[in-house]
C-alpha positions in Angstrom: 98.4 126.1 142.3 99.7 124.8 139.0 97.5 122.2 137.3 99.8 119.5 135.8 97.3 118.8 133.0 97.3 122.3 131.6 100.0 124.4 129.9 100.8 127.5 132.0 103.3 130.0 130.7 104.2 131.0 134.2 105.6 127.6 135.1 106.3 126.0 131.7 109.5 124.0 131.6 109.5 121.2 129.1 112.2 119.2 130.9 111.4 116.0 129.0 113.0 117.5 125.9 116.6 118.1 124.9 118.3 121.4 125.9 117.9 123.1 122.5 114.2 122.1 122.2 113.6 123.4 125.7 115.3 126.7 124.9 113.3 127.2 121.7 109.9 126.4 123.2 110.6 128.6 126.2 111.9 131.4 124.0 108.7 131.3 122.0 106.6 131.6 125.1 108.8 134.5 126.3 108.4 136.3 123.0 104.6 136.2 123.2 104.6 137.1 126.9 106.8 140.1 126.3 104.6 141.2 123.5 101.6 141.3 125.9 97.9 140.8 125.6 97.1 144.3 124.3 99.4 143.9 121.3 98.2 140.4 120.7 94.5 141.4 120.5 95.2 144.5 118.5 97.2 142.6 115.9 94.3 140.1 115.7 91.7 142.8 115.3 93.7 144.8 112.7 94.6 141.7 110.7 98.2 142.6 110.9 100.6 140.3 108.9 102.7 138.1 111.2 106.0 139.6 110.1 107.4 140.3 113.5 106.7 136.7 114.7 108.3 135.3 111.5 111.3 137.5 112.1 111.6 136.1 115.6 111.2 132.5 114.2 113.9 133.3 111.6 116.4 134.7 114.2 115.9 131.6 116.4 115.8 129.2 113.4 112.7 127.8 115.0 111.1 126.4 111.9 114.4 125.3 110.5 115.2 123.3 113.7 111.8 121.7 114.1 110.9 121.0 110.5 114.1 119.8 108.8 114.4 116.0 108.9 117.7 114.5 109.9 118.3 113.4 106.3 118.4 117.0 105.2 119.8 118.5 108.4 122.4 121.2 108.3 122.9 121.3 112.1 122.9 118.8 114.9 119.5 119.7 116.5 117.5 119.5 113.3 115.0 116.7 113.1 111.3 116.0 112.4 110.1 115.1 115.9 106.4 114.9 116.3 106.5 115.3 120.0 108.2 118.7 120.0 106.1 119.8 116.9 103.0 119.0 119.0 104.4 121.1 121.9 104.9 124.1 119.6 101.4 123.6 118.1 99.9 123.9 121.6 102.0 127.1 122.4 101.1 128.8 119.1 97.4 127.9 119.5 97.5 129.2 123.1 98.6 132.7 121.8 96.7 132.9 118.6 95.7 130.6 115.7 97.0 133.0 113.1 100.6 132.3 114.3 99.9 128.5 114.3 98.5 128.8 110.8 101.6 130.2 109.3 103.6 127.4 110.8 101.0 124.7 109.9 100.9 125.6 106.2 104.7 125.6 106.2 104.5 122.0 107.4 102.1 121.2 104.6 104.2 122.9 102.0 107.3 120.9 103.1 105.4 117.5 103.0 105.8 116.9 99.2 109.4 118.1 99.3 110.6 115.8 102.1 108.9 112.9 100.4 110.6 113.7 97.1 113.7 112.0 95.7 114.7 115.4 94.1 117.9 116.2 96.0 118.1 119.7 94.5 114.6 120.6 95.8 115.4 119.1 99.2 118.6 121.1 99.5 116.8 124.3 98.4 114.1 123.7 101.0 116.6 123.2 103.8 118.4 126.4 102.8 115.1 128.4 102.7 114.2 127.2 106.1 117.6 128.3 107.4 116.9 131.7 105.9 113.6 131.9 107.8 111.3 131.5 104.8 107.8 130.0 105.1 106.2 127.5 102.7 102.8 126.8 101.2 100.8 123.8 99.9 99.2 124.5 96.6 96.6 121.8 96.4 93.0 123.2 96.5 91.2 125.1 93.8 88.3 127.5 93.8 86.1 125.3 91.6 87.1 121.8 92.8 88.3 122.4 96.4 90.7 119.6 97.3 89.3 117.2 94.6 92.7 116.5 93.1 91.2 114.2 90.5 89.9 117.4 88.8 92.8 119.8 89.1 92.9 122.5 86.4 96.5 123.5 87.0 98.0 122.4 83.7 101.6 121.8 82.8 102.4 122.1 79.0 105.7 120.8 77.6 107.9 123.7 76.6 109.8 121.7 74.0 113.1 121.8 76.0 112.3 119.1 78.5 110.5 121.3 80.9 107.0 122.7 81.3 105.0 125.9 81.5 102.4 125.8 84.3 99.2 127.7 84.1 96.2 127.7 86.4 95.0 129.0 89.7 95.0 127.8 93.3 92.6 128.9 96.0 92.7 128.8 99.8 96.5 128.5 100.0 98.0 129.7 103.3 101.3 131.7 103.1 100.8 132.0 99.4 101.7 135.7 99.7 105.2 135.1 101.1 106.3 131.5 100.6 109.8 130.9 99.4 108.6 127.6 98.1 105.0 126.5 97.2 104.4 122.8 96.5 101.9 122.9 93.7 99.8 120.0 92.5 98.8 119.9 88.8 98.6 117.6 85.8 100.3 117.4 82.4 98.2 118.6 79.6 99.6 115.9 77.3 99.0 112.9 79.6 95.6 111.5 80.5 94.7 109.9 83.9 96.8 109.4 87.1 100.1 109.2 85.1 99.8 112.8 84.3 99.8 114.1 87.9 102.7 116.4 88.9 103.8 118.0 92.1 106.3 120.8 91.5 108.0 123.7 93.5 107.1 127.3 92.7 108.4 130.6 94.2 105.8 133.2 95.1 108.3 136.0 94.1 108.6 134.8 90.5 107.2 137.2 87.9 104.9 134.4 86.5 103.4 133.9 90.0 100.5 136.3 90.4 99.0 136.8 93.9 95.3 137.6 93.5 94.1 138.3 97.0 93.7 137.1 100.6 90.4 135.2 100.5 89.7 135.6 104.3 89.4 138.7 106.5 92.2 137.7 108.9 95.9 138.0 109.7 96.2 134.6 108.1 97.0 135.1 104.5 94.9 132.4 102.8 95.7 133.3 99.2 94.3 132.9 95.8 97.2 132.8 93.3 97.5 132.3 89.6 100.4 130.9 87.5 100.7 132.1 83.9 103.3 130.1 81.9 105.4 129.6 85.0 108.6 127.7 84.0 109.0 124.3 85.6 112.3 122.6 85.2 113.7 119.3 86.3 114.9 120.7 89.6 111.4 121.8 90.4 109.6 118.5 89.8 108.9 116.8 93.2 106.7 113.9 92.1 105.0 112.5 89.0 102.2 110.1 88.3 100.6 108.1 91.1 103.4 109.2 93.5 102.2 112.8 93.2 98.7 111.7 94.3 100.1 109.7 97.2 102.3 112.6 98.2 99.2 114.8 98.5 97.3 112.4 100.7 100.4 111.5 102.8 101.2 115.2 103.4 97.6 115.7 104.7 98.2 112.7 107.0 101.2 114.6 108.5 99.5 118.0 108.6 96.1 117.1 110.0 97.7 115.8 113.3 98.7 119.3 114.2 95.1 120.5 114.5 94.4 118.7 117.7 97.2 120.3 119.7 96.4 123.8 118.3 92.8 123.2 119.5 94.1 122.3 123.0 96.2 125.5 123.2 93.2 127.6 122.3 91.0 125.9 124.9 93.6 126.2 127.7 94.0 130.0 127.3 90.2 130.4 127.1 89.8 128.2 130.2 92.1 130.3 132.4 90.3 133.5 131.2 86.8 132.1 131.7 87.3 130.6 135.2 89.1 133.7 136.4 86.4 136.0 135.2 83.6 133.8 136.5 85.2 133.4 139.9 85.6 137.1 140.5 82.3 138.2 139.1 79.6 138.7 141.8 75.9 138.1 141.0 73.2 138.2 143.6 75.8 138.5 146.3 77.7 135.4 145.2 80.6 134.5 142.8 79.3 133.2 139.5 81.2 130.0 140.3 78.9 129.3 143.3 76.0 128.4 141.0 75.6 124.7 140.4 75.0 124.9 136.7 78.1 127.0 136.3 80.2 124.5 138.2 78.9 121.7 136.1 79.7 123.5 132.8 83.2 124.5 133.9 83.9 121.0 135.2 82.6 119.4 132.0 84.8 121.8 130.0 87.8 120.9 132.2 87.5 117.1 131.8 86.8 117.4 128.1 90.0 119.4 127.8 91.8 116.8 129.8 90.5 114.1 127.5 91.7 116.1 124.4 95.2 116.2 125.8 95.3 112.6 126.9 94.1 111.3 123.6 96.4 113.5 121.5 99.5 112.7 123.6 98.9 109.0 123.2 98.0 109.2 119.5 101.4 110.9 119.0 103.1 107.7 120.3 101.4 105.7 117.5 102.2 108.3 114.9 105.9 108.3 115.9 106.1 104.5 116.1 104.4 103.8 112.7 106.0 101.8 110.0 105.1 99.7 107.0 103.9 96.9 109.3 102.1 99.2 111.7 99.8 101.7 110.2 97.4 102.1 113.1 98.2 105.9 113.0 95.8 106.1 110.0 92.9 105.7 112.4 94.3 107.7 115.3 95.3 110.6 113.0 91.8 111.4 111.6 90.6 110.9 115.2 92.8 113.7 116.4 91.6 115.9 113.6 87.9 115.1 113.9 87.3 114.2 117.5 89.7 116.4 119.4 88.8 119.5 117.4 85.1 119.0 117.9 85.7 118.5 121.6 87.5 121.8 121.5 84.3 123.4 120.1 82.3 121.9 123.0 84.8 123.2 125.5 84.6 126.7 124.2 80.8 126.6 124.0 80.6 125.5 127.7 83.0 128.3 128.7 81.0 130.8 126.7 77.8 129.9 128.4 79.5 130.8 131.7 81.3 134.1 130.7 78.4 135.2 128.4 78.8 138.7 127.1 82.4 138.9 128.3 83.3 136.6 125.5 82.6 139.3 122.9 84.8 142.0 124.4 87.7 143.1 122.2 90.4 143.0 124.9 89.8 139.3 125.7 91.6 136.3 124.2 88.3 134.6 124.4 86.8 136.7 121.6 89.2 135.3 119.1 89.1 131.8 120.6 85.4 131.6 120.1 85.9 132.4 116.4 89.1 130.4 115.7 88.1 127.2 117.4 85.4 126.8 114.7 88.0 126.6 111.9 89.9 123.5 113.1 87.2 120.9 112.5 86.9 122.2 109.0 90.6 122.2 107.9 92.4 119.2 106.3 89.0 117.6 105.5 85.7 118.2 107.2 84.4 116.3 110.2 82.2 114.3 107.8 85.1 113.4 105.5 87.2 112.2 108.5 84.3 110.3 110.1 83.8 108.5 106.8 87.5 107.6 106.8 87.3 106.4 110.4 84.5 104.0 109.5 86.8 102.1 107.2 88.5 100.7 110.4 85.4 99.9 112.5 85.1 96.2 112.1 88.8 95.4 112.3 89.3 97.6 115.4 86.3 96.4 117.3 86.1 92.7 116.4 89.3 91.4 114.9 92.3 92.5 117.0 95.9 91.5 116.2 98.9 91.0 118.4 101.2 94.0 118.8 104.0 94.7 121.2 103.0 97.7 123.5 103.8 101.1 122.0 105.9 103.1 124.5 105.6 106.7 125.3 107.6 108.5 122.6 109.3 111.7 124.0 112.7 110.6 122.7 114.7 113.0 120.5 114.3 110.9 117.4 113.6 111.7 113.7 110.2 110.5 112.5 111.5 109.5 109.1 108.6 107.1 108.2 106.2 110.0 107.8 108.0 110.9 104.6 108.0 107.4 103.2 104.5 106.3 104.0 104.1 104.7 100.6 100.9 104.2 98.6 97.8 105.8 100.2 95.6 102.7 100.0 94.9 99.3 101.7 93.1 100.9 104.7 90.7 98.0 105.0 93.6 95.6 105.8 95.0 97.5 108.7 94.8 95.7 112.0 94.7 97.0 115.6 95.6 95.8 119.0 92.8 94.7 121.3 91.0 97.8 122.8 89.6 95.9 125.8 92.7 95.7 128.1 92.8 99.5 128.3 89.3 99.3 129.8 90.0 96.3 131.9 92.7 98.1 133.7 90.1 100.6 135.0 87.2 98.3 135.5 86.9 99.6 139.1 86.2 103.2 138.0 82.4 103.4 137.9 82.0 105.4 134.7 84.7 103.6 132.8 82.8 100.4 133.6 79.5 102.0 132.5 81.1 103.2 129.2 82.5 99.7 128.7 79.0 98.4 128.6 78.2 100.8 125.8 81.3 99.8 123.9 80.5 96.1 124.2 77.0 96.9 123.0 78.5 98.6 119.9 80.3 95.4 119.1 77.0 93.6 119.3 75.4 96.1 116.9 78.2 95.5 114.4 77.8 91.7 114.8 74.0 91.5 114.6 72.5 94.6 113.1 75.2 96.3 111.1 74.1 98.6 108.2 73.2 96.5 105.2 74.2 97.2 101.6 71.5 99.7 101.0 72.1 101.5 104.3 75.8 101.6 103.5 74.9 104.2 100.9 73.1 106.3 103.5 76.0 108.4 104.8 73.8 110.2 107.2 73.1 107.0 109.1 76.7 105.8 108.8 78.0 109.0 110.4 75.9 108.3 113.5 77.5 104.9 113.8 80.9 106.6 113.2 80.4 108.9 116.1 79.7 105.9 118.4 82.8 104.2 117.1 84.9 107.3 117.5 83.9 107.5 121.2 85.2 104.0 121.8 88.6 104.8 120.2 88.7 108.1 122.1 88.1 106.4 125.4 90.7 103.7 124.6 93.6 106.0 124.0 92.6 108.2 127.0 92.8 105.2 129.2 96.2 104.1 127.8 97.6 107.6 128.5 95.9 107.8 131.9 97.8 104.6 132.8 101.1 106.0 131.5 100.7 109.2 133.4 99.0 107.9 136.6 96.1 110.3 136.0 94.0 111.2 139.0 91.1 108.7 139.1 88.5 111.4 140.0 89.3 113.3 136.8 89.1 110.1 134.8 85.8 109.1 136.3 84.3 112.5 135.8 85.5 112.5 132.2 83.9 109.1 131.4 80.7 110.3 132.9 80.7 112.9 130.1 81.5 110.2 127.5 78.7 108.0 128.8 76.3 110.9 128.2 77.8 111.5 124.7 77.4 107.9 123.7 73.8 107.9 124.9 73.1 111.1 122.9 74.5 109.6 119.7 72.6 106.4 120.2 69.4 108.4 120.5 70.3 110.2 117.3 70.8 106.8 115.5 67.4 105.7 116.8 65.8 108.7 115.1 67.4 108.1 111.6 64.7 107.5 109.0 66.5 104.5 107.6 67.3 102.8 110.9 65.9 99.3 111.1 63.7 98.1 114.0 66.6 96.1 115.3 68.9 99.1 115.1 66.3 101.3 116.8 65.9 98.7 119.7 69.7 98.5 120.0 70.0 102.3 120.2 67.6 102.7 123.1 69.1 99.7 124.8 72.6 101.4 124.6 71.5 104.5 126.6 73.1 104.6 130.0 73.0 107.0 132.9 76.4 108.0 134.3 77.3 107.0 137.8 76.9 110.1 140.0 79.2 110.8 142.9 78.9 114.2 144.7 82.1 113.8 146.6 84.0 113.0 143.4 82.4 116.0 141.6 83.4 118.3 144.4 87.0 117.2 144.3 87.2 117.8 140.6 85.6 121.2 141.1 88.3 122.1 143.4 90.8 121.5 140.6 88.8 123.8 138.3 88.3 126.5 140.9 92.1 126.6 141.5 92.5 127.8 137.9 91.1 131.2 138.8 94.1 133.6 138.7 96.5 130.8 137.9 97.4 132.5 134.7 96.6 135.9 133.2 98.6 137.3 130.3 100.5 140.5 130.9 98.9 143.7 129.5 
């Protein structure tokens, strides 16, 4: 039986997309399936460069079709369409994060270019994409990380209207092969933000020195050094504050991709884990006959369902964003932080079931268990994104504004606003629609109702016992509050997508039983913080709830999980 919630290569047919998108997505699946599991795992273990995959992508013009905005298009089917980008993220994650990574850092490298007014650079990028080239995003440095205020990449005037760039960058994906690297630096002769510069470099230039791959992986995460690299007018992408904004806005675009990559990893691992457990006999019974195994697999399944529901709905807000609707700036770090950490929980639950099998070299799971850890740590750590999410807490929970409903966005449209987001500030003024109607629509689902009690309680905490000025400097305490808030936002978008897709109520109820437990756990964590006030401690214990149990519902959800056994196995 095919589960409608999970990607299955055997039955995949993205009929909701236009013909060329469907062809390219299916062709990508077929390329991996023809390659086979043995070759996939051998390439991963041997850290082989992804040349054959990139050759395939070049022949099909995969990256060129999906990553060229309409304004720079050279062919009819080219556009920047977040829905189909998300679909490809999921597929690439399903087969291996190394493949996704080469695509992801190409997206990041293109961000400053597509935001630029430099027509020559934009034309060059479109031509390079058509030629099958990959791109890179030269932001972080070994000493400063992504602290762009402290960049040591210096541009010195050359006396002829151009510059000579010198300095090094660290942790730069595709830095070994990129036809264009978007590099962030600062002018040596201008102090402060006015001196920032984003410029385009070519990894094949003699003044571009590749130092090494800083990770032991097929991903080429490079350190490179520029030594008097010539930068002319055609290479300048942004200057001054606009360069700073381009960096942050590019990360806004790129971080969304982490959620669907995480989903793809979890889906492949889920098929493998359930199939193994169901066919393994212990003490005369299949492993899946044990109650604790059923609970762990069912929890993994509904968490994965929640990841997909949230991400699909968040994409609608991302695609419908504009100058007067910047709600995506909350939902975007949520996909990066919450969905990817849910992915870690899914893999941990599955690993507890398959145990030693998860270390075997001929399994997909062995790489999934490693690679799932990276996604919460890319494009800003969990803590960085939680701190960002906290900026929206009061407006989202307590001060809703009127918005027309955002429709499901699977239309073949160009998401042009992503490259004209404007200044990366003013987050505290962003307003949101009321989160309560999404919960009201499912008030009859027992665990949704139970979780709603906890969400209402969080509003009471913000109104009556919010962190004071001194506590606001205690990031450890604030992050606990952020986890509680993130759960409410997570639940809201899950419910919106559940309504749009007529999700099975059993799955929804079982998912919210998990979220009730998660909320209670974070409340207990808040209770234990050293700086929590007596009022906050009392609130925390009062917010703990027990999920509503239903054996018949749990049994029905288990049947869905059990049906995954043998539903997909990659060809040898």
